[in-house]
C-alpha positions in Angstrom: 152.8 127.2 37.8 152.0 127.7 41.6 153.9 125.7 44.0 152.6 125.6 47.6 153.0 123.8 50.9 150.6 122.7 53.5 150.4 120.4 56.4 147.2 118.8 54.9 145.9 118.6 51.4 142.5 117.3 50.8 141.6 116.2 47.4 137.9 116.3 46.7 135.6 119.2 47.5 132.4 117.0 47.9 130.7 116.8 51.4 133.4 114.3 52.8 136.4 116.4 51.5 135.1 119.9 52.6 134.3 118.2 55.9 137.8 116.6 56.3 139.2 119.9 55.4 137.0 122.2 57.8 137.8 119.5 60.7 141.4 119.6 60.2 141.5 123.4 60.1 139.6 123.4 63.3 142.4 121.5 64.8 144.9 124.2 63.8 146.3 122.6 60.8 147.2 124.5 57.6 144.8 123.1 55.0 144.4 123.3 51.2 141.3 121.7 49.5 141.5 120.8 45.9 139.0 119.9 43.2 138.5 120.4 39.7 135.2 122.1 40.2 133.5 124.2 43.0 132.7 122.7 46.2 129.5 120.6 46.2 129.0 120.6 42.3 129.5 116.8 41.7 128.0 113.8 43.5 127.3 115.8 46.6 124.9 118.0 44.5 122.5 115.4 43.4 121.2 113.6 46.3 117.7 113.8 48.1 119.2 116.1 50.9 118.2 113.9 53.5 120.2 113.4 57.0 118.9 110.2 57.7 119.2 108.7 60.9 117.8 105.3 59.9 120.0 104.6 56.8 122.0 101.9 58.8 120.7 98.9 56.7 123.0 98.3 53.7 121.6 97.7 50.3 123.2 94.2 50.2 121.1 92.7 52.9 119.3 89.3 53.0 116.2 90.4 51.3 118.2 91.1 48.3 118.3 87.6 47.3 114.5 87.2 47.0 114.5 90.4 44.8 117.1 89.3 42.5 114.9 87.4 40.0 112.9 90.5 39.6 115.9 92.7 39.4 117.4 90.3 36.6 114.6 91.4 34.2 116.5 94.7 34.1 113.1 96.4 34.0 112.5 97.3 37.7 112.8 101.0 38.7 115.0 100.1 41.5 117.8 98.7 39.7 119.1 98.7 36.2 122.4 97.1 35.2 124.6 96.6 32.4 125.3 93.0 31.3 128.7 93.9 30.0 129.5 95.6 33.3 128.6 92.8 35.3 130.7 90.4 33.4 133.8 92.6 33.8 133.1 93.0 37.5 131.9 89.6 38.4 134.3 89.5 41.4 132.8 92.7 42.8 129.4 91.3 42.4 130.4 88.1 44.2 131.7 90.0 47.1 128.9 92.4 47.3 126.3 89.5 47.2 128.5 87.7 49.9 127.8 90.2 52.2 123.9 89.9 52.0 123.9 87.5 54.7 122.2 87.7 58.3 125.4 87.4 60.0 126.7 90.4 58.1 123.7 92.8 59.0 124.5 93.6 62.7 128.1 94.5 62.5 127.6 96.8 59.6 124.4 98.3 61.0 126.2 99.0 64.2 129.2 100.7 62.4 126.7 102.8 60.3 124.8 103.7 63.3 127.9 105.1 64.9 129.1 107.0 61.8 125.5 108.4 61.2 124.8 109.5 64.9 128.2 111.5 64.8 127.6 113.0 61.4 124.0 114.4 62.3 125.3 116.0 65.5 128.0 117.6 63.2 125.6 118.6 60.4 123.1 120.4 63.1 126.0 122.2 64.6 127.9 123.3 61.4 124.7 124.4 59.4 124.1 126.9 62.1 127.8 128.0 62.0 127.7 128.2 58.4 124.9 130.7 58.5 122.7 128.1 56.5 120.1 127.1 59.0 117.2 128.1 57.1 117.9 125.3 54.8 117.4 122.3 57.1 114.0 120.9 58.0 113.4 118.9 61.0 110.3 117.4 59.7 111.5 113.6 59.3 111.2 111.7 56.0 108.4 109.3 55.0 108.7 105.8 53.7 105.4 104.8 52.1 103.8 101.7 50.7 100.7 101.4 48.3 100.2 97.8 49.2 98.9 96.6 52.7 102.4 96.4 53.9 101.8 96.7 57.8 104.1 93.6 58.3 107.0 95.2 56.5 106.8 98.5 58.1 106.6 97.1 61.4 109.5 95.0 60.9 111.7 97.9 59.8 110.4 99.9 62.7 111.3 97.3 65.1 114.8 96.8 63.5 115.5 100.6 64.0 114.2 100.4 67.4 117.0 98.1 68.4 119.3 100.8 67.5 117.3 103.4 69.5 116.1 105.0 66.1 112.5 106.2 66.4 109.8 105.5 63.7 106.2 106.2 63.6 103.7 103.8 61.9 101.0 105.5 59.9 97.8 104.5 58.2 96.2 106.2 55.2 94.5 109.0 57.4 97.6 109.7 59.3 99.5 110.0 56.1 97.0 112.4 54.6 97.2 114.4 57.8 100.9 114.6 57.5 101.1 115.4 53.8 97.6 116.7 53.2 98.6 118.0 49.4 99.4 114.5 48.1 96.9 112.1 46.5 96.0 109.5 49.1 97.7 106.4 47.3 99.6 105.0 50.2 98.1 102.6 52.6 101.0 102.5 55.1 103.8 104.7 56.1 106.8 104.8 58.3 107.9 108.4 59.5 111.4 108.6 60.5 111.0 111.2 63.1 114.8 111.8 63.9 115.7 112.4 60.3 116.1 116.0 58.9 116.5 117.3 55.2 117.7 120.2 53.4 116.4 122.4 50.5 119.9 122.2 48.7 122.6 119.7 49.5 124.8 121.3 47.0 124.3 124.8 48.6 125.0 123.3 52.2 128.3 122.0 51.1 129.0 125.4 49.5 128.2 126.9 52.9 130.5 124.6 54.7 133.2 125.5 52.3 132.8 129.1 52.9 133.2 128.4 56.5 136.4 126.5 55.8 137.9 129.6 53.9 136.5 132.0 56.7 138.4 130.0 59.2 141.8 130.4 57.3 141.5 127.4 54.9 142.2 127.6 51.3 140.4 126.2 48.2 142.2 125.6 44.9 140.5 124.8 41.8 142.7 122.6 39.3 143.1 119.2 37.8 144.7 116.6 40.0 147.0 114.6 38.1 148.8 112.5 40.7 150.0 112.1 44.3 153.7 111.2 44.6 155.6 110.4 48.0 158.1 113.0 48.4 160.5 112.7 51.4 158.6 112.7 54.5 155.5 113.7 52.8 153.8 114.0 49.5 153.7 116.1 46.3 150.3 116.6 44.9 150.8 117.2 41.1 148.2 119.6 39.5 147.7 120.8 36.0 148.9 124.4 37.2 151.5 123.5 39.5 152.0 121.4 42.8 151.7 121.2 46.5 153.8 119.7 48.9 152.1 118.3 52.2 152.8 116.0 55.3 149.3 114.6 54.9 147.2 113.9 51.8 143.4 112.9 52.2 141.9 111.2 49.1 138.0 112.1 49.3 137.4 112.0 45.5 134.5 109.8 45.6 134.0 107.7 42.6 137.4 109.1 41.2 139.4 108.0 44.3 140.4 104.6 42.9 142.0 106.0 39.8 144.3 108.2 41.7 145.6 105.6 44.0 146.2 102.8 41.3 149.8 104.1 40.5 150.6 103.5 44.2 149.8 99.9 44.0 146.4 100.1 45.6 143.6 98.1 43.9 140.4 99.4 45.5 137.3 97.4 44.8 135.2 100.3 44.0 131.9 100.3 42.0 129.2 102.8 41.4 125.7 103.2 42.3 124.7 105.7 39.5 121.6 107.6 40.0 119.5 110.1 38.5 117.4 113.2 39.4 115.2 115.8 37.7 113.6 118.8 39.2 110.2 120.3 38.4 108.4 123.5 39.1 106.2 123.0 42.2 102.4 124.1 42.7 103.0 126.5 45.8 99.5 125.7 47.0 100.1 122.0 47.1 103.5 121.6 48.4 105.5 118.7 49.9 106.4 119.0 53.6 109.2 116.4 53.6 110.9 113.7 51.4 108.7 110.8 50.6 110.2 107.4 49.5 107.8 105.4 47.4 108.8 102.0 48.7 107.2 100.0 45.6 107.8 102.6 43.1 111.4 102.8 44.0 111.9 106.4 43.7 112.1 109.5 46.2 110.2 112.9 45.8 111.7 115.8 47.9 110.9 119.4 48.1 114.0 121.5 47.2 114.9 125.1 46.7 114.2 124.9 42.8 111.2 122.8 42.9 110.2 119.1 43.5 113.2 116.8 42.9 112.4 113.2 41.8 115.4 110.8 42.3 115.8 107.2 40.9 116.9 104.0 42.2 120.4 102.3 41.3 122.0 101.9 38.0 125.0 99.5 38.0 127.3 100.4 34.9 130.7 102.0 34.4 131.2 105.4 36.1 131.2 107.3 32.8 129.0 105.2 30.7 126.6 107.3 28.7 123.4 108.3 30.5 120.2 106.1 30.3 117.1 108.0 31.5 114.8 104.9 31.6 114.6 105.0 35.1 113.5 108.5 35.4 111.1 108.0 32.5 109.8 105.2 34.6 109.2 107.0 37.8 108.4 110.6 36.9 104.8 109.7 35.7 104.3 107.7 38.7 105.3 110.7 41.1 103.1 113.0 39.3 100.3 110.7 40.5 101.3 111.5 44.1 102.2 115.2 44.0 101.3 118.0 41.6 104.1 119.6 39.8 104.7 121.3 36.6 107.4 121.3 33.8 111.0 120.4 34.3 113.5 122.8 35.8 116.8 122.4 34.0 118.3 119.1 32.5 118.3 115.7 34.1 121.4 115.1 36.5 123.3 111.9 36.9 125.9 111.1 39.6 127.9 108.1 40.5 128.0 107.1 44.2 131.1 105.2 45.2 130.4 101.7 46.8 132.6 98.9 48.3 131.5 95.4 48.5 130.4 95.7 52.0 128.7 99.0 51.7 130.8 100.7 54.2 133.1 103.7 53.4 137.0 103.5 53.7 138.1 105.8 56.6 141.5 105.9 57.8 145.2 105.5 56.9 146.5 104.0 53.9 147.9 100.6 54.6 151.4 101.1 53.1 152.0 104.9 53.0 152.4 107.2 55.9 150.7 110.4 55.6 148.1 109.1 53.1 144.4 108.9 54.1 141.4 107.3 52.4 137.9 108.9 52.8 135.5 107.5 50.2 133.0 104.9 49.3 130.1 106.3 51.3 127.6 105.0 48.7 124.2 106.5 48.6 124.3 108.0 52.1 127.3 110.3 51.7 125.6 113.4 52.3 124.5 112.1 55.6 127.8 110.5 56.7 130.2 113.2 55.2 130.9 115.2 58.3 131.9 112.4 60.6 133.7 110.7 57.9 135.9 114.0 57.5 136.2 114.7 61.2 137.5 111.1 61.8 140.2 111.6 59.3 141.1 114.9 60.8 141.1 113.4 64.3 143.5 110.5 63.3 145.7 113.0 61.5 146.0 114.9 64.8 146.7 111.6 66.7 143.3 111.4 68.3 140.6 108.8 68.3 137.3 109.6 66.2 134.1 110.3 68.2 132.8 107.0 66.9 134.2 103.5 66.5 135.9 103.7 63.0 137.5 100.2 63.0 135.0 98.8 60.7 135.7 101.3 58.1 139.6 100.5 58.0 141.0 100.6 54.5 143.2 97.6 55.3 140.1 95.3 55.2 140.5 95.3 51.4 143.8 96.7 50.8 
């Protein structure tokens, strides 16, 4: 049984936890990062790999109300939901929908814009330092419509422009020039020109973790059983021992609320479950960038292992059995856009942690000194991970984050 000490212990080795640990180590603090699995192998592994400058509009926006009748049918690719889960979580759903108002858009978009801007700056800096610059593509990402959706595309372009985020409107010919290897099914496109993407989000997190170790941080693989106040600090109880620390950062994504419940925190966390599957690409007809099929409600992106097709949202319990209905629905549609072969490996499923206002918790625990929350980054966790972690490290060091983190304070719910 191993017993250790550190100034900072970070729980969770996804993009947020690795970022928090690395940023704390950069500040000269002794750091141990703990997870049951290797860095980047849980929720951070399965996303579309987009470093998205424009993901400032939360899912619970006013237009959600007009889409609800369609979503209620439980057959739409964008959203599947478990009725029994909905009944058990009616309070969370009411709070989530309560945020889908015009007056709640601007404050949240402003907050996310600051978080995302700070994160993209760190991603571009760290990926070079981590010797993984070959993984990043500065080719933007494309949102595309099959219908004549010029008005919708212009509205989104104008909204992003209010925050200084550039987007280029494309017609069918311009889309074909940009992506010559896809079938010309799209009439309208919006190219997010300031967005980058990577060919393996899991490998990027691994590279950041190696950078942490190279800088003197430690990674320990163990089951985390509890965190217990211990004098002026904390005791992290592990399956194979424990660690004493002055500061503990909870960055366990969808598992964060479980660990905090014994301390009296009732975190209103739900889970945007999502799926992906990868397919052998045709090298002669490759994709240049991620494409979001707006009406098909899926995303296809070129990855190291092939074409990754990702689904919309499934609202159900975090650990409920997998349902591949959304993948089964969208993969044939994706095949109608880009040529790819048989599947590579098994389908993947993950649970993205989401709070009712679609903003993460970033900051100190309201009732416990030295306890820090860094989770709830919903489906933009890979994009926002670095600045989330760096903000926590700054706060631990008594400094202000590089962006306004007030909207992310855990005290808004606790």
